[in-house]
C-alpha positions, 0 to 999 in steps of 0.5 A: 591306687588301681581301679577295677578293670573290666574283664569280659566273660570269655566263656561266652565266646569260647567253650574251651581254653587251650593255654600254654602250660608254662608253669603253675604260677603262669596258669594261676595268674591267667585263671585269676586275671581272666576270671576262668573256672577250674574246669576252664583250666583243667586241660592246661593243668593236666598237660602241665602235670603230664608233660611239664613245661614244654615251652610254647609247644605245650599248647598243642598238647592241651588241644590234644587233651581237649579233643581226646577228653571232650571229643570235640575241639571247636570254639577253642581259644589258644593262648600262648606266651613267649619271652620278649625278644 
């Protein structure tokens, strides 16, 4: 049986989350496990919808989305995923 794990409130440190848009299942799992909100996930989901999965480079499209839509890009967490080599 798994015990409850502590998950810090990342929103206290970061205003925006730029997450590798590696697919809907990836984003769903990150949202659930990091306890992020729909708003937190909006830039990554919009990027996935617009460009698709462009591998790790998708995070830069997410950063551009945050800067364009919210006109600021500070206190931003970047999260990239890569296959194990």
